[in-house]
N, C-alpha and C positions, 0 to 999 in steps of 0.2 A: 522463327519458320526460313524454309530455305529448300532449295531445289537439293535432291540427295547428289553426293561428292562425284567427281566426275564426269563422266558424257552422259547426258541426261536421255533414258532411254527412248525410241522412238514408235515402239510397237506395246499399246498395250489395249487394256478390253476394261469396261464398265465397272463388270462386278458380279454380276450373278451367269451362270450357267441355267442350261435344262436336267434338269434332275434325274436323276436313272429311276425306269422302272422299281428296282427293288428298293431303293430307298421310299418313294411314293406309298410303296403298298406298307411298308415298315411302319411308316408314321403311321398310314388309317389303320391298321393294326394297332398299336400303342393306343392310339385314343380311342378304341372299341375294347382296352383293356384285353387283348389277345395275345398280347407279349411284352413283357415287365420292361421298364425302363429303360434299363442296363443294355436290352438287347439292341436295342433300336439306336443309342450310344453308341454299339460298337459300330452297327451299321453304318452311322452318319460319317462315324471318323476312317471307316476306309472306303467311302465314297469320298473324302473330303482329301484322302491320298491320294486316289485315284487322280483327281480332280486338276488337285497341284501338279502330281508327274504329268497329265498332260501339258499342262503350261509351260512346264520347264522344257521338256522335250522338243515344244516348239521353237523355246528360245526367248519367252517372254521371260521378262527382267524383274519384273512386279506382278504379284500373284494375288491373288482370293481362296476362299472355300467356297467359292460359288453362290455364296449364301444359302448353301444347303441346310443350315443350323435354323435359318425359317420360313413360314408359311406366307411371311409378305414382305417387301424392301422395307416398309414403315412399322408395322404395325409392330413387329415380335419386340423393335425398337422404344416406342412414345409408350406402350402400352406397361412398360414397367417402371415409369413415371409415377411419383405419390399424384394420385388423385386425377389419374388421365382414364378414360373407359370408354368402353366401343359404345356408340347409341346408334340407332336407325338415324339414315340420313333423309335431310330436308332437302336437299337439292338434285337431283338429276343431272348425272354428267350424260353429256354428248360426246360418246368415241365415235371416230371419223374412221371408216375403211376402205378400200380401192372395190368393197361392192355397197357401198352406204352407208348412213350413222345408223346408230344403234344407242337408244338413252339404257341409263343404269345408275342406280341408286344403292352402290355400294355403302357398308355402314362409315359412320364418321366419326371423330374422336371428340369426347365431349370433357374438357378441364372440369371438375365438379370442388375444387378447392386446392389449399395453396399447392403449387406441384415442389416437387424433391427428386433425388438423386439417392435412393436408400441403398443401392450396393453400385459396384460394377458391371453395367447391362452388357458390354460385349466384349468382357477384358476375359476371360474362360477361354471365348471361340477364338480369340486373338492369341493366346498363350499358345492351342493345339495348331494355330493356322503357322505360327511362328517355329515349332518343333518339325513340324511336317514339310518345311522349304529349305533350300537353300538360299532362296532369292530375298527380292525386299517383299514381307508380306505386307497386304494392303489390305485397311478394316473403312468399309461405306456403311456410310449411314445417314437417316435422313434429315433435310432442313431443319431450322427451329420455325420456318414459316407451316411445316405441315400439321400444326397444330392450331392454326387459325386460320389459312388460309378459304379451306373449305365452309366454313362456319360462320366467319367471322365475328364481333361482339358476342353473337348468342351461342358462340363456342364455349364461351370463356365465361364461369361461373360470376355471376356480378359480387355477391356477398366477400367472395373470398378476392376478386380483384375489382373493387370500384371503379378503379384506375389500370386502365392497358399498359400505363408503363411501365408500371411495378410487375404486371404479366410478364411482362417482355422482359424486362431485370431478371426475372425467376426463371425465367426458358435459359437464358444464355448462364447463367450460374450453374443448371443443372447440364446441359454442354457443356461448360467447363470443367466441371468437375470428372464427368465421364473423360475429355481429354486426358484430363490428369493422371487417372486412373491408366488407361491403353497406354501414355508415354511411361510412369513407372515400370509396367509388364515389359516396355521394349517397343513399340511400337512406333517410326516411326516414316509413317506414311498415312494418313486418313484421307477419304474421298468425300465428302457431304454431296448429298444427292438432293438436288434443289429444281424443283419444279415452277413454282409458281413464280419466279420472276421471269422465266419464258414463257409461264399462261398471261403475265400480263403484257404480252406483246401482241397480246390477239385481241381485237377489238370486243367480239363478245363475249372474251372472258373477263375484260375490262369493265363491262356492262354488267355482268354478274357481280363486282367486288361492287359496286357503285349501287345494285340492288338490295346489298347488307348493309349500307350505310358507309362503307370504305370509300377514300378516294384513290382511284387506280394511278394518279400520277405522283401521290403523297406516299401510296404503301411500298413498292420498291427499295422509297429509301427508308423507310422503316425495317424494311426485312434486312437492308443494307448495314444497320446500324446493329440491328441484333447480332447477324454471323459476323460481325466483328468485334462485338463483343464474347460472342461464343468463345471466340479463337486466340483473344489477345493474350492469353498463360501458356499458347502451345511453346515447348520447347524450339530453342534457335535453330536446330538441326531437326525440325520434324517440318514436313513435303504437307502444307493444307492445301487439298483439289479440291475441287468442285463441279459437279457433273451436272449441267442443263439440259431439261429433258421437255418434251412435251405432252407426254402422256405415252406409255407403250403398253399393252397387255393383248396379247393372241394376235398381234398384228395391228392392232387399231392405236390412233392416238386424240389425245383433245383437245389440242391445241395448233393452231397455225399462225405464222409470221416472223420476222425476220426478229433479230437482234436489236436492229437501230432506237429503240424507245430507251434502251438502257447501255445501249452499247459504253457511251462515257462514265456513267455508273459503276458498271460491272467489272471494269477491265481498272479504274482507275480509283475507283470508292470504295471496293469492296479487300480486304487484305487476304488475298490468297495467289497462292505459288501454281497454280497450275488448275485449266480451265479444261474438262471434258464438253467438248461443244455439238448437240447436234446439227449434222448439215447433209444429211442423207436425202431429203428430197428439194424441194422447189420450195415445200412452207416452212422451210428454214432462214426462207430469205439469201441477200447473198453474203459475200466472203468480206464486202466493204467495212462492217463493222470491226475489224481485225485491224484495223489502223491505227484504234484505240489504246490497241496492245502495249504496254511499257518496255522499255526492256529489263530484262528480267524475270520476266514473267513468258509461261509457256500456253501453247492452245493447242490443244490435243483438239483434232480433225476426224468428228466422228462423219465419216464418208462410209463407211458401210453399213448396209442396215440390218438389223435383228426383226424386222417386219416382214421380212420377204424372203426366202429360200433359196432366188437368184445370185449366184456369185458373180460378184463385181469383179471386170476385166481389170487387168494392173492397167490397160494403158488408159481405162477410163478413170481410175483412183489416182493416176499421176498426171491427169491434165488438172484433173482439181486440185491437185493437191499444188501445182505450177499456176493456177486462178488466185489459190489464196495466197501465195508466198506473192503477188502485187501489192499484198496491201500488209502481210507482218514477215519479217524476214524469215527464211526457210530455218536457220537454225533454233527459231524459236515456235515453229511448229513439230508438230508428231502426228500421229493417225492412229484412230479407233474404229469401233465401232459407233452408232449413234448410242446406244443402251446397251442393257446386259439383257442376255439372252433370254433370260425369264424372272420378270418382277416377283412373279408368285409361285403359285406351284398349277402344272395345268397351262392348257392351253398356248401349247408352243407352235410356231408355225412351219418350224423346220426338224429334223433330226438333229441327233449329236454328233452326228457323222458331218450334215453341213453346218454346221456350225464349229466344228474342227476344221473343218474344210476354211471355211472365212477367215477364220484366224491365222492356217496356216499362209494363205495368202496375203493377209495381212504385214505377215512375217518377212515375206519375200517381196513386197514392197518397198519396204522401210529401207532393207537392207540395199535395194538398189535406188533408192532416193539418198537416202544419209549415211551411206553404208556400213550402220547395224542397225540389228531391232534392239 
């Protein structure tokens, strides 16, 4: 694993973009059998070309397909594993907003037998993205912990996995196989979306982990081991990044709390090159955990929010970059929004034009701070 050759880009985005209305309408029409799958494919590919061009025109050097092929940041990937199914959730998730709290019980994932990797999951998506861009294409997918955290032991079939150690080994194997398939297709930049390590910094969610029989002090170490096993065979010239998030949907979040409880493990115990860190509000804590960032790694500061349409000022962003640089060298820092702009379909708090304005501001600030995007 390694950082890309040459100067590391300073302007980043996490992954997803707000879907255009014609794409949303086409997905619904295809689900209702009103248009053929081939027509939906053409509409998706045209939308991806447009969103890639938007990113390139703004000056971004690493681009994604906006996750336009997906309905969800996690399910479209994990449901392709053998013996993983969608089931009603037994746990209500409390989302927080500026207006107050609301509870939701989104469907959960259940491991119903031995898991496997029957085919390359995002390989075709990557191939199209690669054909549509002149810069570095990035593939994002959920973390291995996503199959476990919300349900714990009960989310994993005991007959298939009487020993959870074997479950974790199989999870890591599936991820290794997907990464190998992506690498064979030419992918050299991946991003693992890891929410649960950040959740385990929140006392309320640590208590939730205890409620289904897990040790919240041990669980981060378990997840770190699985992550390391998942990426251990990544090519030496592949950049492996990880995004940490406290939940993101329609301006709402799930967890609060700084990175302090996991900082040393996060930066020195997990074999990741680049960290996309949520830092858009006080709920993410201070920059002190960055003191553990070792040489050779990069922290991308998620200072811009995707939870509010308000455009951050240049002075505000520069001031916070200066604060972060007290704990990690400026040359090891970059800038991004704190999360993707649309973790699923719908529920957006801003327009596509406002989304683009944030990215334009992002590029402007990185050029003024680092001299390059």
